[in-house]
C-alpha positions as CSV (number, residue, x, y, z in Angstrom):
1,M,-21.1,-15.4,-10.5
2,A,-17.7,-16.4,-11.8
3,K,-16.4,-13.3,-12.5
4,K,-16.9,-12.8,-8.7
5,I,-14.9,-15.9,-8.4
6,L,-11.5,-15.6,-10.3
7,I,-10.9,-12.1,-8.7
8,L,-11.6,-13.7,-5.0
9,L,-8.9,-16.7,-6.1
10,L,-6.9,-14.1,-7.4
11,L,-6.9,-12.2,-4.1
12,V,-6.4,-15.2,-1.9
13,G,-3.5,-16.6,-3.7
14,L,-1.9,-13.2,-3.7
15,F,-2.2,-13.2,0.0
16,Q,-1.2,-16.7,0.7
17,A,1.5,-16.2,-1.9
18,C,5.9,-16.0,-0.1
19,G,6.9,-12.9,-1.7
20,P,10.0,-10.9,-0.3
21,S,10.0,-8.3,2.3
22,L,10.2,-4.6,1.8
23,T,12.5,-3.0,3.4
24,V,13.9,0.8,4.0
25,T,17.2,0.7,4.6
26,A,17.0,4.6,6.3
27,S,16.8,5.0,9.7
28,L,13.4,6.3,11.6
29,E,16.4,9.4,12.7
30,E,17.3,10.4,9.2
31,L,13.6,10.2,8.2
32,N,12.4,12.2,11.0
33,Q,14.8,14.3,10.2
34,A,14.2,14.7,6.5
35,V,10.1,15.9,7.7
36,Q,11.3,18.4,10.4
37,E,14.0,20.0,7.2
38,D,11.2,20.0,4.6
39,P,7.8,19.8,6.1
40,N,6.0,20.9,3.3
41,N,7.5,18.1,1.2
42,P,4.9,15.4,0.9
43,V,7.5,13.4,-0.2
44,P,10.0,12.7,3.0
45,H,6.6,12.0,4.7
46,F,6.0,9.6,2.6
47,N,9.6,7.9,2.5
48,L,8.3,8.0,6.5
49,G,5.1,6.1,5.9
50,L,7.1,3.6,4.2
51,K,10.2,2.9,6.2
52,Y,6.9,2.3,8.9
53,Y,4.8,0.3,6.2
54,S,8.2,-1.9,5.5
55,D,8.8,-2.2,9.9
56,K,4.3,-3.1,9.9
57,N,3.9,-0.5,12.2
58,F,0.6,0.1,10.3
59,D,-1.4,3.0,12.4
60,E,1.7,5.1,11.7
61,A,2.1,4.5,8.1
62,I,-1.2,5.2,8.1
63,K,-0.4,8.2,9.5
64,N,2.2,9.7,7.4
65,F,0.7,8.5,3.8
66,D,-2.2,10.6,5.2
67,L,0.2,13.8,6.1
68,A,1.5,13.3,2.5
69,L,-1.7,13.5,1.5
70,E,-2.5,16.4,3.4
71,R,0.6,17.9,1.3
72,D,-0.6,17.1,-2.3
73,P,-3.6,15.0,-3.1
74,N,-2.7,14.3,-5.7
75,F,0.2,12.1,-5.0
76,A,-0.8,8.4,-5.8
77,L,1.6,6.5,-4.0
78,P,0.3,7.3,-1.2
79,Y,-3.3,6.0,-1.7
80,F,-1.7,2.6,-2.8
81,G,0.6,3.1,0.8
82,K,-2.6,3.7,2.7
83,Y,-4.9,0.3,0.3
84,C,-1.5,-2.0,1.0
85,A,-1.7,-1.4,4.9
86,E,-5.3,-0.9,5.4
87,L,-5.6,-4.6,4.0
88,V,-2.7,-6.1,5.8
89,K,-2.8,-4.5,9.2
90,D,-5.7,-6.4,10.2
91,E,-6.5,-10.4,8.7
92,N,-10.2,-9.9,10.0
93,F,-11.2,-6.9,7.8
94,R,-8.6,-9.0,4.7
95,H,-10.6,-11.6,5.3
96,Q,-14.2,-9.5,4.6
97,Y,-12.4,-7.7,1.7
98,V,-12.1,-11.0,0.1
99,L,-15.8,-12.2,0.5
100,S,-16.4,-8.6,-0.8
101,Y,-16.0,-9.4,-4.3
102,D,-18.4,-12.4,-3.8
103,E,-21.6,-12.4,-4.3
104,E,-23.1,-14.9,-2.7
105,E,-21.2,-13.5,0.7
106,E,-23.1,-11.5,3.3
107,I,-20.2,-9.0,4.4
108,E,-20.4,-8.0,8.1
109,E,-22.8,-4.8,8.7
110,E,-19.1,-3.3,10.7
111,Y,-17.0,-3.7,7.2
112,K,-18.6,-2.3,5.0
113,E,-18.0,1.2,4.7
114,K,-14.4,0.4,5.7
115,I,-13.9,-2.0,2.5
116,E,-15.1,0.7,0.2
117,D,-13.2,3.3,1.8
118,V,-10.4,1.0,0.4
119,K,-11.3,0.3,-3.1
120,N,-11.6,3.7,-3.4
121,Y,-7.7,3.9,-2.2
122,Y,-6.7,2.2,-4.7
123,S,-8.8,3.6,-7.6
124,K,-7.6,7.1,-6.8
125,A,-4.1,5.4,-7.5
126,F,-4.8,4.3,-10.3
127,T,-7.0,6.9,-11.8
128,I,-3.9,9.8,-10.6
129,N,-1.9,6.8,-12.3
130,P,-2.2,3.4,-13.6
131,L,1.7,3.1,-13.9
132,F,1.9,4.2,-10.6
133,D,5.2,1.8,-8.8
134,F,3.2,-1.6,-7.4
135,S,6.6,-2.9,-5.2
136,M,4.9,-1.6,-2.0
137,A,2.4,-4.1,-2.1
138,T,5.0,-7.3,-0.7
139,L,3.6,-7.0,1.6
140,L,0.5,-8.4,0.7
141,L,2.7,-11.3,-0.9
142,Q,3.3,-12.3,2.6
143,K,-0.3,-12.6,4.4
144,K,-2.7,-14.9,4.4
145,T,-6.0,-15.4,4.2
146,H,-9.3,-18.1,5.1
147,S,-8.7,-20.1,1.7
148,R,-11.8,-22.2,0.7
149,N,-11.8,-25.7,-0.1
150,S,-14.0,-26.5,-2.9
151,A,-13.7,-28.4,-6.0
152,E,-14.6,-25.5,-7.8
153,F,-11.9,-23.1,-5.9
154,E,-9.4,-26.1,-6.1
155,I,-9.3,-26.2,-10.5
156,L,-9.2,-22.7,-11.2
157,N,-5.9,-23.2,-8.1
158,E,-4.2,-24.6,-11.0
159,I,-4.7,-22.6,-13.6
160,Y,-4.2,-19.2,-11.9
161,K,-0.8,-20.9,-10.3
162,L,0.1,-19.9,-15.0
163,L,-0.6,-15.8,-13.7
164,L,0.4,-15.5,-10.0
165,D,4.2,-16.1,-11.1
166,G,3.9,-13.2,-13.3
167,I,1.7,-10.6,-10.9
168,R,4.0,-12.0,-7.8
169,S,6.6,-10.7,-10.3
170,Y,5.1,-7.2,-11.0
171,M,3.5,-7.1,-7.2
172,V,8.0,-6.3,-6.1
173,G,9.1,-3.9,-9.3
174,H,10.4,-7.1,-11.1
175,Y,8.2,-5.6,-14.6
176,E,10.6,-6.7,-17.0
177,E,10.7,-10.7,-15.6
178,A,6.7,-10.1,-14.7
179,A,6.1,-9.4,-19.1
180,K,8.0,-12.9,-19.8
181,E,6.2,-14.7,-17.5
182,L,2.8,-12.9,-18.2
183,D,4.1,-14.1,-21.6
184,Y,4.6,-17.8,-20.9
185,S,0.9,-17.6,-19.4
186,I,-0.5,-16.8,-22.5
187,S,1.2,-19.1,-24.0
188,R,0.1,-22.1,-22.7
189,I,-3.6,-20.2,-22.2
190,P,-4.5,-17.8,-25.1
191,E,-8.0,-16.4,-23.5
192,Y,-6.1,-15.4,-20.1
193,E,-7.5,-12.0,-20.2
194,R,-5.7,-11.3,-16.4
195,A,-2.2,-12.1,-18.3
196,Y,-3.1,-9.7,-21.1
197,F,-4.2,-6.4,-18.3
198,W,-1.2,-7.3,-16.6
199,R,0.9,-8.0,-18.9
200,S,0.3,-4.5,-20.8
201,L,1.1,-2.8,-17.4
202,A,4.5,-4.5,-17.1
203,R,5.4,-4.0,-20.7
204,A,4.1,0.1,-20.0
205,Q,6.9,-0.3,-16.5
206,I,9.0,-1.0,-19.1
207,G,8.6,1.3,-21.4
208,Q,7.5,-1.6,-24.4
209,Y,4.5,0.1,-25.0
210,D,3.5,-1.2,-28.7
211,G,3.3,-4.2,-26.7
212,A,1.6,-2.7,-24.5
213,I,-1.2,-1.5,-26.7
214,A,-1.8,-4.2,-28.4
215,D,-2.5,-6.5,-24.8
216,L,-5.7,-3.5,-24.3
217,D,-6.9,-3.8,-28.2
218,T,-6.7,-7.6,-26.9
219,L,-8.9,-7.0,-24.3
220,I,-10.8,-4.4,-25.4
221,G,-12.5,-6.3,-28.5
222,W,-13.3,-9.3,-26.6
223,T,-15.4,-6.2,-24.2
224,H,-17.6,-5.7,-27.6
225,K,-18.7,-9.1,-28.5
226,T,-21.5,-10.3,-26.4
227,N,-21.9,-13.2,-24.0
228,E,-23.3,-15.3,-26.8
229,E,-20.0,-14.6,-29.4
230,N,-17.1,-14.4,-26.7
231,L,-16.3,-17.4,-23.9
232,V,-13.4,-15.5,-22.2
233,T,-15.1,-13.6,-19.2
234,I,-13.7,-9.7,-18.9
235,Y,-13.4,-8.2,-15.7
236,Y,-12.3,-4.8,-16.4
237,D,-14.4,-2.4,-16.9
238,V,-14.3,-0.7,-20.7
239,A,-14.0,2.8,-19.4
240,E,-10.8,1.6,-17.5
241,L,-9.2,-0.5,-20.1
242,Y,-9.2,2.7,-22.7
243,F,-8.0,5.1,-19.8
244,L,-5.3,2.9,-19.7
245,R,-4.7,3.2,-22.9
246,G,-5.0,6.5,-23.5
247,T,-2.3,7.3,-20.8
248,I,-0.1,5.1,-23.0
249,N,-0.4,7.3,-26.6
250,I,0.2,9.9,-23.6
251,K,3.6,8.2,-22.5
252,R,4.8,7.7,-26.3
253,N,4.1,10.9,-27.5
254,N,0.7,9.5,-29.9
255,L,-2.1,12.6,-29.0
256,K,-4.7,11.8,-31.9
257,D,-5.0,8.3,-30.3
258,A,-4.7,9.4,-26.8
259,E,-7.6,12.1,-27.7
260,A,-9.5,9.5,-29.0
261,D,-9.1,6.8,-26.5
262,M,-10.2,9.3,-23.2
263,K,-13.1,10.6,-25.5
264,T,-14.4,7.1,-25.9
265,C,-13.7,6.6,-22.0
266,L,-16.3,8.7,-21.0
267,V,-18.9,7.7,-23.7
268,E,-18.5,5.2,-21.8
269,D,-18.3,6.3,-18.5
270,L,-20.0,9.3,-18.6
271,G,-18.9,10.2,-15.1
272,F,-15.1,9.2,-15.7
273,Y,-13.7,12.5,-14.5
274,P,-9.9,12.1,-15.2
275,A,-10.5,11.3,-19.0
276,H,-11.5,15.3,-18.9
277,T,-8.5,16.0,-17.2
278,Q,-6.0,14.2,-19.4
279,L,-8.2,15.4,-22.8
280,S,-7.0,18.7,-21.0
281,Y,-3.6,18.2,-20.4
282,I,-3.2,16.5,-24.6
283,Y,-5.3,19.8,-25.7
284,Q,-3.0,22.3,-24.0
285,Q,0.1,20.1,-25.2
286,Q,-1.6,21.4,-28.4
287,K,-2.1,24.9,-27.1
288,K,-6.3,24.7,-27.5
289,Y,-6.1,26.5,-24.8
290,Q,-9.9,27.4,-24.8
291,L,-10.7,23.3,-25.3
292,A,-8.8,22.5,-22.5
293,L,-10.0,24.8,-20.4
294,A,-13.5,23.5,-20.8
295,E,-12.4,19.6,-20.2
296,I,-10.9,21.5,-16.4
297,E,-14.4,22.3,-16.0
298,A,-15.8,18.8,-17.1
299,S,-14.1,17.8,-14.4
300,I,-15.3,19.9,-12.0
301,F,-19.0,19.7,-12.1
302,V,-18.0,15.4,-12.1
303,E,-15.5,15.9,-8.7
304,N,-16.0,19.9,-7.5
305,D,-13.2,19.2,-4.1
306,D,-10.0,18.1,-6.1
307,P,-7.5,21.0,-5.6
308,Q,-5.3,20.3,-8.7
309,L,-8.3,20.5,-11.4
310,Y,-9.4,24.8,-9.6
311,Y,-5.7,25.1,-10.3
312,N,-5.3,24.5,-13.0
313,K,-8.8,26.5,-14.0
314,G,-6.9,29.3,-12.8
315,V,-4.1,29.0,-14.1
316,F,-6.1,28.2,-18.2
317,L,-8.8,31.9,-16.9
318,A,-5.0,33.9,-15.9
319,M,-3.9,33.3,-19.2
320,F,-7.2,34.0,-20.5
321,G,-6.6,37.2,-18.7
322,K,-9.4,36.9,-16.7
323,N,-7.8,37.9,-13.1
324,A,-11.1,37.7,-10.9
325,E,-11.9,34.0,-12.1
326,A,-9.2,33.3,-11.6
327,I,-7.8,34.6,-8.6
328,E,-11.6,33.4,-6.9
329,A,-10.4,29.7,-8.9
330,Y,-6.8,30.0,-7.1
331,E,-8.7,31.0,-3.6
332,K,-10.7,27.6,-4.1
333,T,-7.6,25.9,-4.0
334,I,-6.4,26.4,-1.2
335,E,-9.4,26.5,0.3
336,L,-9.0,22.5,-0.2
337,N,-4.8,22.5,-0.1
338,K,-3.6,25.0,1.6
339,Y,-0.3,23.3,0.7
340,N,-0.6,24.6,-2.6
341,F,2.0,26.6,-2.4
342,K,1.9,27.3,-6.8
343,A,-1.4,28.7,-6.4
344,L,-0.6,30.8,-3.5
345,Y,2.0,32.8,-5.4
346,N,-0.6,32.8,-8.1
347,L,-2.8,34.2,-5.8
348,A,-0.3,37.1,-4.8
349,F,0.9,37.6,-8.0
350,L,-2.3,38.2,-9.1
351,N,-3.4,40.3,-6.3
352,E,-0.6,42.8,-6.5
353,K,-1.1,42.7,-10.5
354,I,-4.4,44.2,-9.7
355,G,-3.6,46.9,-6.8
356,E,-4.9,44.5,-4.0
357,K,-1.4,45.1,-2.3
358,E,-2.9,43.9,1.5
359,N,-4.2,40.5,-0.5
360,A,-1.0,40.2,-2.6
361,K,0.8,40.3,0.8
362,K,-1.6,38.3,2.4
363,Y,-0.8,35.4,-0.3
364,Y,3.0,35.6,-0.1
365,Q,3.2,35.3,3.3
366,M,1.3,32.0,2.7
367,F,3.5,31.0,0.1
368,T,6.7,31.6,2.8
369,E,4.6,29.6,5.2
370,F,3.4,26.8,2.7
371,A,6.2,26.2,-0.1
372,P,9.1,23.7,0.1
373,N,12.2,23.9,0.1
374,S,12.5,23.1,-3.6
375,Q,11.1,26.8,-4.1
376,E,13.6,27.9,-1.8
377,K,15.2,30.8,-4.2
378,M,12.0,31.6,-4.2
379,I,11.2,32.3,-1.1
380,A,14.2,34.0,-0.3
381,E,12.6,37.0,-3.6
382,V,9.5,37.3,-1.9
383,K,10.5,37.8,1.5
384,L,12.9,39.8,0.5
385,K,9.6,42.0,-1.5
386,L,7.6,41.9,1.4
387,S,11.0,42.7,3.8
388,N,10.9,45.8,0.3
389,W,7.2,46.6,0.8
390,N,7.1,46.9,5.2
C-alpha cells in the first residue's frame, strides 16, 4: 500500500506544481508547410503535433503524433507526447488515472481501458529510449488534480517537497539543475530511492554516466534485499532498472557490462523483448552476427508486430545470403509499416538480384513514393533506373 500511496502522491504533487509553459516558436503555417514538403518524414508531423500541444489543441496534437508514429513506430517522443496530451486534456480522466495507482480506489469502468492505453504510451517511449527528452511534460506541471487531505498524505507531502524540485527541473529539460537538486534530496534522506532513480536519469542526460550507473547500482542492490532487511520501499521493476543500466552502459561503450545487464533483465522478466533487441545491437557491434540474429528472432517471438524487428531480421538474413528469407522479412516489415523506405529499397534490390524484375520495379516505385526528402539523391537514382527499364 505504501508503494501505491507514494506513486499517487508523486502524480498529485506534479500536477499541482507550477511550471513554465511549453512554447514552439514556429508558426502553424510554417510547420504545415514542412509537412507538405516532406510528408513521409515523421519529424515534421511530430513538430506540428508539438505546436498543437503547446497551443493546448490536444486532439490535433495526438492526431499528428499518430501520423509521426505511422511513419516511424520506433520514435519515442510521439508516444510520450500522446501520454502527456491525454493526461492534460481531460481533468476527469486525469483524476481516474491518478486513482488507478491506489489499490483501495475504484476506477470508473469507462476509463479503465484508456488508462491502460495511456500507461502503455509511456512504457513504449521508455523501452524505445529510456533517455528521451522529458521536457514535453511541462504542461503536466501546470495542471491540477484532485488533492488528498488525509494526515498521511500531508506528512508524505512534506517529505516529497525535497524530491519534486528535482523532478520538475528534469521534466523541463534542465538536467544539470535536476541532478544538483536531487543531490540535496539524497543528502537529506539517503534512503530516498526515487531521488536516486531520477538522479540517474539526469546524470545520464548530461553525460555523467559513471554517476548514473552508481545510482542504479544502489537501487538494484536494494531490490535484492528481503523486505525484512530492507526498510526502503522499491517502486521500480528490477528488470527495467537492469535495462536502463544496460542502455547507459551502451552509451558509454561498455558493451561487456551492457550485455550482462540485458541478460539479467531477461532473467528477471523473460518477456522484456527490448532487452533482446539491445543484445542484438551489442552482438552486431561485436560482429557476432548469428547471435545478433538469434536475439532479433527472440524479440519477434515476444513482440510480433514491431516492423523494425522484421527489418533487422531481413538485414541479417541478407548478410548470410538467405535472400528468400530476407525478402519475406522485408515484406513483413512493409506490411506493418509501408513508410519503411529502407525495407522497400532492400526488397527491390534483392528482387532485382534474383531476377524478379517486376517485383523489383514495384518496390523501387514504392520507395520513390514513401522515402523522405532526406533520400533525395537515392530517389533520383532509382527514378533513373526505372526510366531506363521502361
